[in-house]
C-alpha positions in Angstrom: 40.8 -42.6 -100.0 43.9 -43.1 -102.2 44.3 -45.5 -105.0 44.5 -49.2 -104.1 47.6 -51.1 -104.7 47.6 -54.6 -106.0 48.7 -57.5 -103.7 50.4 -60.3 -105.5 50.8 -63.7 -104.0 52.9 -66.5 -105.5 51.2 -69.9 -105.6 52.9 -73.2 -106.2 51.0 -75.9 -108.0 52.8 -79.3 -107.6 52.1 -82.2 -109.9 51.3 -85.8 -109.3 52.6 -87.1 -105.9 53.2 -83.5 -104.7 56.7 -81.9 -104.3 59.0 -83.0 -101.6 61.4 -81.1 -99.2 64.2 -80.8 -101.8 62.0 -79.6 -104.6 62.4 -76.0 -105.8 58.7 -75.3 -105.1 59.1 -76.3 -101.5 62.2 -74.1 -101.2 60.4 -71.2 -102.7 57.7 -71.5 -100.1 60.3 -71.3 -97.4 62.5 -68.6 -99.0 59.9 -66.4 -100.8 56.7 -67.0 -98.9 55.0 -68.8 -101.8 51.8 -70.7 -100.9 51.2 -74.2 -102.0 47.7 -75.1 -103.3 47.0 -78.3 -101.4 45.1 -81.2 -103.0 43.2 -83.8 -101.1 44.6 -86.7 -103.1 48.1 -86.4 -104.6 48.2 -90.0 -105.8 44.9 -90.0 -107.7 44.7 -86.5 -109.3 41.1 -86.1 -110.4 40.8 -83.1 -112.7 37.5 -81.8 -111.2 38.8 -82.1 -107.6 42.1 -80.4 -108.4 40.3 -77.6 -110.3 38.0 -77.0 -107.3 40.9 -76.9 -104.9 42.7 -74.3 -107.0 39.6 -72.1 -107.4 38.8 -72.4 -103.7 42.3 -71.4 -102.7 42.2 -68.3 -104.9 38.8 -67.3 -103.7 39.8 -67.6 -100.1 43.0 -65.7 -100.6 41.2 -62.9 -102.5 38.5 -62.7 -99.8 41.1 -62.7 -97.1 43.1 -59.8 -98.8 39.9 -57.8 -99.2 39.0 -58.1 -95.6 42.4 -57.4 -94.2 43.5 -54.4 -96.2 42.3 -50.9 -95.5 42.3 -49.8 -99.1 40.5 -52.7 -100.7 43.6 -53.8 -102.6 42.8 -56.3 -105.3 44.5 -59.7 -105.1 46.6 -61.0 -108.0 48.6 -64.2 -108.4 51.8 -65.3 -109.8 51.9 -69.1 -110.4 54.8 -71.5 -110.3 53.5 -74.8 -111.6 55.3 -78.1 -112.0 54.5 -81.1 -114.1 50.7 -81.9 -113.9 50.3 -78.6 -112.1 50.9 -76.9 -115.5 47.9 -78.8 -117.0 45.9 -77.9 -113.9 46.5 -74.2 -114.4 45.7 -74.4 -118.2 42.4 -76.2 -117.5 41.5 -73.7 -114.7 42.4 -70.7 -116.9 40.1 -72.0 -119.7 37.1 -72.3 -117.4 37.4 -70.0 -114.4 35.9 -66.5 -114.5 38.8 -65.4 -112.3 41.6 -66.2 -114.7 42.3 -62.4 -114.9 43.6 -62.6 -111.3 46.7 -64.3 -112.6 49.4 -61.9 -113.8 52.2 -64.4 -114.7 52.9 -68.1 -114.8 56.1 -70.2 -114.7 55.1 -73.6 -116.1 57.8 -76.2 -115.6 58.1 -79.6 -117.2 54.5 -80.2 -118.4 54.2 -83.9 -119.1 53.1 -85.1 -122.6 49.7 -86.6 -121.7 49.6 -88.5 -125.0 52.6 -90.7 -124.3 51.6 -94.3 -124.3 53.6 -95.0 -121.1 52.2 -92.1 -119.1 51.2 -93.1 -115.6 47.5 -94.0 -115.6 46.7 -91.4 -112.9 48.2 -88.7 -115.1 46.9 -90.1 -118.4 43.3 -89.3 -117.2 44.0 -85.7 -117.9 44.3 -86.4 -121.6 43.5 -84.6 -123.8 45.2 -81.5 -122.3 43.6 -78.1 -122.3 45.2 -76.2 -125.3 43.5 -72.8 -125.2 45.8 -69.8 -125.1 46.5 -68.6 -121.6 45.1 -65.2 -120.8 48.2 -64.1 -118.9 52.0 -64.0 -119.5 53.6 -67.4 -119.2 56.9 -69.1 -119.8 57.3 -72.9 -120.2 60.6 -74.5 -119.0 61.4 -77.9 -120.3 64.5 -80.0 -120.8 66.0 -82.1 -123.6 66.0 -85.3 -121.5 62.7 -85.3 -119.6 61.3 -88.8 -119.5 57.8 -87.4 -119.3 57.9 -85.1 -122.3 60.2 -84.6 -125.3 61.4 -81.1 -126.0 59.3 -81.1 -129.2 56.1 -81.8 -127.2 57.0 -79.2 -124.7 57.4 -76.6 -127.4 54.2 -77.7 -129.0 52.1 -77.3 -125.8 53.8 -74.0 -125.0 52.9 -72.7 -128.5 49.3 -73.6 -127.9 49.3 -71.9 -124.6 50.9 -68.8 -126.1 53.9 -69.1 -123.8 57.6 -68.6 -124.5 60.0 -71.4 -123.8 63.3 -72.1 -122.1 65.2 -75.4 -122.5 67.3 -76.6 -119.6 70.0 -78.8 -121.0 70.1 -82.2 -119.2 67.5 -80.9 -116.8 65.4 -84.1 -116.5 62.0 -83.4 -115.1 63.3 -80.2 -113.5 62.5 -81.4 -110.0 64.5 -82.4 -106.8 66.4 -85.1 -108.8 67.8 -82.4 -111.0 69.7 -80.9 -108.1 68.6 -77.3 -108.6 68.6 -76.3 -104.9 66.7 -73.0 -104.6 66.7 -72.6 -108.4 67.2 -68.8 -108.5 67.1 -68.8 -112.3 63.5 -70.0 -112.2 62.5 -67.4 -109.6 64.1 -64.7 -111.7 62.2 -66.0 -114.7 58.9 -65.6 -112.9 59.8 -62.2 -111.5 60.7 -61.0 -115.1 57.2 -62.0 -116.3 55.7 -59.7 -113.6 58.0 -56.7 -114.5 
């Protein structure tokens, strides 16, 4: 039997309230076959529930790949997280024994959980997980995101051990930003996997 080849799946991790039809995450699912990690409650994001959903999704995908490949190819994941989804991935990576399955992460617009005007549903995630991520990552932020200053975005990226990219006037880097398919973001994630 020859050497096994790695199977890499791209997962999207939306934030609070999910990502709508015009969001770049949804478009990547349609264009590139990325898979969304579904949460039972997008309006009340309970950390434990969201962590369990992410872990279960990865375990199911890895088991499915192992059962459906002839060479036992291992499953690896590239993650495209937005907003609270960034904090979800950081918390998961700090506690899961499967964090080595992730090869790269694009973390877009992580909110500053210490802001006094943070939505209560999101504020429950404070304090954020600040352990260094055990995989390559880049954090995209903007200079006019109402959920995080560029300084706070740089600070959390440094704690996570991730590089940063600032999108001028990018807002929360969501559907309202008008990115369409956001090819620059997709290229950024692909570059991490090279």
